[in-house]
VEXTI-688305 format. One record per residue (C-alpha): residue number from 0; x, y, z. Coordinates in steps of 0.05 Angstrom, whole numbers, always signed. Example, Ala and Ser with C-alpha at 12.3 -4.5 7.8 and 13.67 -1.06 7.14 Angstrom:
BEGIN
REC   i     xx     yy     zz
REC   0   +246    -90   +156
REC   1   +273    -21   +143
end
This chain:
BEGIN
REC   i     xx     yy     zz
REC   0  -1095   +257  +1301
REC   1  -1035   +304  +1308
REC   2   -995   +263  +1257
REC   3  -1049   +266  +1205
REC   4  -1056   +341  +1215
REC   5   -980   +352  +1207
REC   6   -977   +320  +1138
REC   7  -1006   +380  +1099
REC   8   -959   +425  +1138
REC   9   -898   +383  +1117
REC  10   -924   +382  +1045
REC  11   -930   +457  +1043
REC  12   -860   +464  +1071
REC  13   -834   +417  +1016
REC  14   -866   +460   +962
REC  15   -835   +523   +992
REC  16   -765   +491   +992
REC  17   -772   +465   +921
REC  18   -799   +532   +896
REC  19   -737   +565   +926
REC  20   -685   +514   +901
REC  21   -711   +509   +829
REC  22   -698   +582   +809
REC  23   -630   +580   +844
REC  24   -611   +516   +808
REC  25   -634   +546   +742
REC  26   -594   +609   +755
REC  27   -531   +570   +775
REC  28   -534   +526   +713
REC  29   -541   +586   +667
REC  30   -484   +624   +701
REC  31   -439   +563   +694
REC  32   -459   +556   +620
REC  33   -442   +629   +606
REC  34   -378   +620   +645
REC  35   -357   +560   +602
REC  36   -379   +591   +535
REC  37   -334   +651   +545
REC  38   -259   +659   +549
REC  39   -266   +673   +624
REC  40   -263   +598   +637
REC  41   -197   +594   +600
REC  42   -173   +657   +636
REC  43   -188   +625   +704
REC  44   -155   +559   +681
REC  45    -94   +587   +647
REC  46    -87   +652   +684
REC  47    -66   +696   +625
REC  48    -98   +727   +564
REC  49    -41   +699   +522
REC  50    -67   +629   +537
REC  51   -137   +651   +517
REC  52   -109   +673   +449
REC  53    -74   +607   +441
REC  54   -138   +568   +455
REC  55   -176   +611   +405
REC  56   -122   +598   +353
REC  57   -125   +523   +364
REC  58   -201   +524   +361
REC  59   -199   +561   +293
REC  60   -145   +514   +268
REC  61   -184   +453   +289
REC  62   -246   +478   +252
REC  63   -207   +480   +186
REC  64   -174   +412   +181
REC  65   -131   +410   +117
REC  66   -155   +340    +98
REC  67   -220   +303    +85
REC  68   -243   +231    +88
REC  69   -264   +195    +24
REC  70   -312   +137    +35
REC  71   -297   +112    -36
REC  72   -224   +101    -18
REC  73   -196    +31     -8
REC  74   -162    +56    +55
REC  75   -204    +48   +119
REC  76   -234   +109   +153
REC  77   -187   +100   +212
REC  78   -126    +97   +165
REC  79   -147   +160   +130
REC  80   -158   +199   +195
REC  81    -92   +173   +224
REC  82    -53   +192   +161
REC  83    -88   +261   +157
REC  84    -72   +278   +230
REC  85     -2   +250   +223
REC  86    +11   +295   +164
REC  87    -18   +355   +202
REC  88    +34   +342   +256
REC  89    +93   +329   +209
REC  90    +78   +389   +166
REC  91    +75   +436   +226
REC  92     +0   +450   +221
REC  93     -2   +426   +293
REC  94    +61   +447   +331
REC  95    +95   +416   +391
REC  96    +52   +429   +452
REC  97    -12   +441   +412
REC  98    -76   +405   +433
REC  99   -114   +368   +380
REC 100   -190   +377   +373
REC 101   -231   +329   +415
REC 102   -252   +263   +385
REC 103   -323   +290   +384
REC 104   -302   +352   +344
REC 105   -259   +311   +297
REC 106   -317   +264   +284
REC 107   -364   +322   +269
REC 108   -315   +357   +222
REC 109   -295   +294   +183
REC 110   -364   +263   +181
REC 111   -344   +199   +216
REC 112   -363   +166   +282
REC 113   -326   +175   +347
REC 114   -307   +101   +342
REC 115   -263   +122   +283
REC 116   -232   +183   +316
REC 117   -219   +146   +381
REC 118   -184    +90   +343
REC 119   -143   +142   +305
REC 120   -122   +177   +369
REC 121   -102   +109   +398
REC 122    -59    +95   +337
REC 123    -24   +163   +340
REC 124    -12   +151   +414
REC 125    +22    +85   +397
REC 126    +66   +121   +347
REC 127    +85   +170   +403
REC 128    +62   +230   +362
REC 129    +11   +253   +414
REC 130     +2   +245   +489
REC 131    -70   +245   +516
REC 132    -75   +281   +583
REC 133   -139   +279   +624
REC 134   -171   +348   +630
REC 135   -124   +377   +577
REC 136   -131   +336   +513
REC 137    -84   +303   +464
REC 138    -19   +343   +463
REC 139    +29   +340   +404
REC 140    +96   +312   +426
REC 141   +165   +340   +411
REC 142   +231   +305   +402
REC 143   +211   +253   +452
REC 144   +159   +226   +403
REC 145   +169   +194   +335
REC 146   +175   +245   +280
REC 147   +180   +223   +207
REC 148   +230   +254   +160
REC 149   +177   +254   +106
REC 150   +126   +212    +69
REC 151   +141   +164    +12
REC 152    +81   +144    -31
REC 153    +86    +74    -62
REC 154    +40    +62   -122
REC 155    +28     -8   -148
REC 156    -18    -37   -201
REC 157    -48    -92   -157
REC 158    -60   -100    -84
REC 159    -33   -164    -53
REC 160    -39   -209   -115
REC 161    +31   -232   -129
REC 162    +87   -261    -86
REC 163   +140   -217   -117
REC 164   +102   -152   -105
REC 165    +83   -172    -34
REC 166   +155   -190    -13
REC 167   +185   -131    -50
REC 168   +137    -82    -18
REC 169   +146   -111    +52
REC 170   +222   -106    +49
REC 171   +220    -35    +20
REC 172   +171    -12    +73
REC 173   +214    -42   +129
REC 174   +277     -7   +103
REC 175   +244    +61    +95
REC 176   +206    +60   +161
REC 177   +267    +37   +200
REC 178   +305    +98   +174
REC 179   +250   +148   +192
REC 180   +209   +153   +128
REC 181   +134   +145   +129
REC 182   +111    +92    +78
REC 183    +42    +96    +46
REC 184    +18    +45     -6
REC 185    -34    +63    -59
REC 186    -64    +20   -114
REC 187    -76    +48   -184
REC 188    -96     -8   -233
REC 189   -102    +14   -306
REC 190   -167     -9   -340
REC 191   -173    -45   -407
REC 192   -188    +21   -442
REC 193   -130    +58   -412
REC 194   -173    +90   -357
REC 195   -158    +81   -283
REC 196   -189    +99   -216
REC 197   -141   +151   -188
REC 198   -186   +177   -132
REC 199   -145   +144    -77
REC 200    -80   +172   -106
REC 201   -110   +242   -111
REC 202   -132   +237    -38
REC 203    -62   +221    -13
REC 204    -32   +275    -57
REC 205    -73   +325    -17
REC 206    -24   +310    +39
REC 207    +50   +327    +39
REC 208    +90   +276     -2
REC 209   +166   +276     -6
REC 210   +174   +224    -61
REC 211   +129   +176   -100
REC 212   +148   +108   -128
REC 213   +111    +76   -186
REC 214   +119     +1   -191
REC 215   +109    -26   -262
REC 216    +84    +12   -322
REC 217    +27    +59   -300
REC 218    +15   +118   -347
REC 219    -46   +143   -307
REC 220     -5   +149   -243
REC 221    +52   +183   -281
REC 222     +5   +235   -309
REC 223    -26   +251   -241
REC 224    +42   +257   -207
REC 225    +70   +299   -264
REC 226    +13   +349   -256
REC 227    +19   +349   -180
REC 228    +92   +369   -180
REC 229   +110   +312   -133
REC 230   +177   +280   -154
REC 231   +173   +206   -170
REC 232   +215   +145   -187
REC 233   +192    +91   -236
REC 234   +206    +16   -235
REC 235   +187    -22   -299
REC 236   +216    -57   -360
REC 237   +227     +6   -400
REC 238   +298    +31   -413
REC 239   +283    +99   -383
REC 240   +228   +147   -363
REC 241   +219   +214   -398
REC 242   +157   +238   -361
REC 243   +162   +307   -329
REC 244   +175   +301   -255
REC 245   +210   +233   -258
REC 246   +275   +239   -218
REC 247   +299   +167   -224
REC 248   +286   +103   -262
REC 249   +299    +30   -244
REC 250   +295    -20   -301
REC 251   +265    -89   -289
REC 252   +302   -129   -342
REC 253   +271   -198   -356
REC 254   +319   -211   -413
REC 255   +383   -214   -371
REC 256   +382   -290   -360
REC 257   +361   -307   -432
REC 258   +432   -315   -461
REC 259   +453   -367   -410
REC 260   +386   -402   -418
REC 261   +393   -407   -494
REC 262   +465   -432   -489
REC 263   +447   -487   -439
REC 264   +388   -515   -477
REC 265   +427   -512   -543
REC 266   +480   -557   -511
REC 267   +425   -604   -490
REC 268   +403   -612   -562
REC 269   +338   -571   -559
REC 270   +313   -549   -628
REC 271   +242   -524   -613
REC 272   +213   -484   -555
REC 273   +140   -468   -538
REC 274   +132   -407   -494
REC 275    +69   -408   -451
REC 276    +39   -350   -411
REC 277    -21   -305   -404
REC 278    +12   -250   -445
REC 279    +67   -241   -496
REC 280   +137   -233   -469
REC 281   +199   -223   -512
REC 282   +248   -242   -458
REC 283   +280   -302   -492
REC 284   +262   -296   -567
REC 285   +324   -256   -588
REC 286   +374   -303   -554
REC 287   +339   -366   -580
REC 288   +342   -338   -651
REC 289   +417   -327   -644
REC 290   +428   -402   -631
REC 291   +378   -425   -685
REC 292   +324   -451   -638
REC 293   +253   -443   -664
REC 294   +202   -410   -618
REC 295   +126   -413   -617
REC 296    +80   -379   -567
REC 297    +16   -401   -533
REC 298    -21   -347   -496
REC 299    -72   -372   -446
REC 300   -116   -319   -411
REC 301   -137   -330   -339
REC 302   -205   -361   -324
REC 303   -257   -305   -332
REC 304   -283   -278   -266
REC 305   -228   -312   -226
REC 306   -175   -282   -182
REC 307   -102   -281   -201
REC 308    -58   -319   -195
REC 309   -102   -380   -183
REC 310   -146   -366   -244
REC 311    -84   -370   -289
REC 312    -62   -437   -260
REC 313   -132   -466   -270
REC 314   -137   -439   -341
REC 315    -69   -468   -362
REC 316    -84   -535   -328
REC 317   -149   -542   -366
REC 318   -119   -520   -433
REC 319    -62   -570   -427
REC 320   -108   -626   -405
REC 321   -154   -616   -464
REC 322    -97   -612   -515
REC 323    -59   -672   -488
REC 324   -123   -714   -488
REC 325   -126   -706   -563
REC 326    -53   -716   -582
REC 327    +19   -711   -558
REC 328    +50   -697   -625
REC 329    +47   -622   -613
REC 330    +95   -627   -553
REC 331   +160   -590   -569
REC 332   +230   -606   -545
REC 333   +221   -556   -488
REC 334   +165   -515   -457
REC 335   +184   -448   -427
REC 336   +134   -418   -378
REC 337   +139   -342   -374
REC 338    +97   -344   -310
REC 339   +108   -392   -252
REC 340    +33   -398   -239
REC 341    +24   -421   -311
REC 342    +77   -474   -297
REC 343    +39   -498   -235
REC 344    -24   -511   -276
REC 345    +13   -544   -334
REC 346    +53   -591   -289
REC 347    -12   -616   -257
REC 348    -41   -632   -326
REC 349    +24   -663   -353
REC 350    +33   -707   -291
REC 351    -39   -730   -293
REC 352    -31   -749   -366
REC 353    +31   -790   -351
REC 354    +79   -743   -389
REC 355   +149   -752   -361
REC 356   +195   -692   -351
REC 357   +248   -685   -378
REC 358   +244   -751   -417
REC 359   +181   -733   -458
REC 360   +188   -658   -455
REC 361   +237   -611   -421
REC 362   +212   -554   -377
REC 363   +241   -487   -358
REC 364   +200   -436   -319
REC 365   +203   -364   -296
REC 366   +204   -363   -220
REC 367   +214   -322   -156
REC 368   +263   -342   -101
REC 369   +224   -373    -44
REC 370   +162   -388    -85
REC 371   +185   -438   -138
REC 372   +133   -486   -167
REC 373   +137   -553   -130
REC 374   +156   -614   -171
REC 375   +188   -682   -159
REC 376   +252   -656   -192
REC 377   +286   -589   -184
REC 378   +261   -544   -240
REC 379   +308   -508   -286
REC 380   +287   -435   -281
REC 381   +301   -362   -294
REC 382   +293   -332   -226
REC 383   +282   -263   -194
REC 384   +297   -252   -121
REC 385   +247   -202    -91
REC 386   +285   -194    -25
REC 387   +351   -178    -60
REC 388   +317   -132   -111
REC 389   +280    -94    -56
REC 390   +345    -85    -18
REC 391   +381    -55    -78
REC 392   +321    -11    -94
REC 393   +316    +13    -22
REC 394   +390    +32    -23
REC 395   +379    +76    -84
REC 396   +315   +108    -56
REC 397   +348   +124    +11
REC 398   +410   +152    -24
REC 399   +365   +198    -66
REC 400   +325   +220     -5
REC 401   +390   +237    +31
REC 402   +412   +279    -29
REC 403   +466   +233    -55
REC 404   +482   +239   -129
REC 405   +484   +179   -175
REC 406   +429   +139   -140
REC 407   +397   +123   -208
REC 408   +391    +90   -256
REC 409   +399    +18   -234
REC 410   +376    -48   -265
REC 411   +345   -109   -230
REC 412   +360   -174   -266
REC 413   +342   -249   -259
REC 414   +390   -307   -256
REC 415   +390   -372   -295
REC 416   +389   -432   -248
REC 417   +404   -501   -276
REC 418   +358   -556   -249
REC 419   +339   -626   -271
REC 420   +283   -612   -320
REC 421   +321   -585   -380
end
């Protein structure tokens, strides 16, 4: 009886306690919120109004990041955020001891997820550019961290399609990074009508760039760099570069091994040569004419819709197979392949048809050291060495970056290598 009568009493007591606690809790929460939203929180934490001013400055600076993320870019979102923040640190936008905006704030300002900003912070931490501290944030490091001397922009026409470009780029990147220069690769591939997508290049040019490098003929990239005021170096088969802003030129001379090639095949009794490739090259014509060897050309385009270089090998294989099946009278004394991938396809067709090399026809091919076409006999070839070329090129680039005179021009040349097929 007493127990059942005490229940309403305990219930009323509970309501009284709750009705007293709820307003107090509400008041406490709002006081804390006001405390946090004002500089008094920073004053309590840092102890001085100077620290309050610093935090206000960092907040304003974080709200006006000097870079943006382009979702149309070939670079990943993480790569873009990492490079943007890195350039902010290197350029002095964020100074030693500054605290970066939170990953949440960065995500909101750049229009990306926190997954992206967290990954970017992790990458910068690995590079020792920032040091995350619990309760403080990501602090920009000083001399103890890795600080780049500057940023070198490398512009190529294709992305990962050829052995020479891949090896050359890898060696160049290794040399520059090891000596303290940031290396950023951008792709600008000219279209068939002379147009090109330069959005990725324009994005990177919104960051500080010390020097740009253009690999192979690329008028669109030259025009953009010329207008931007960023100094650049060109690497192609032209004798020189006259574009405004070009501070150095490296010539890629395919003709250098032609004289020795012509002399060797003349001694072997060759009178006619068929040059095969996907485009016209004048790398051997002049020297063959000097020794009275006739030259014909056969241009075979890659298989439509395919990916280079495999599509070129397949197209040449099929073209040779079809022509050989009809007759062999067209075979010259020697076939010169101006592309090693064209040689791969042709060798497959010639071997399948029972054509013997060099008894039925002699073969010489253009090649790259370390990636020569595989055949039962050592191929006679005109060969470029991407590792050696990249080393020479890196020497000149580094000399120029260090302010040394006479770094340019230089010329990269192939060598004639005598094999068993000519």
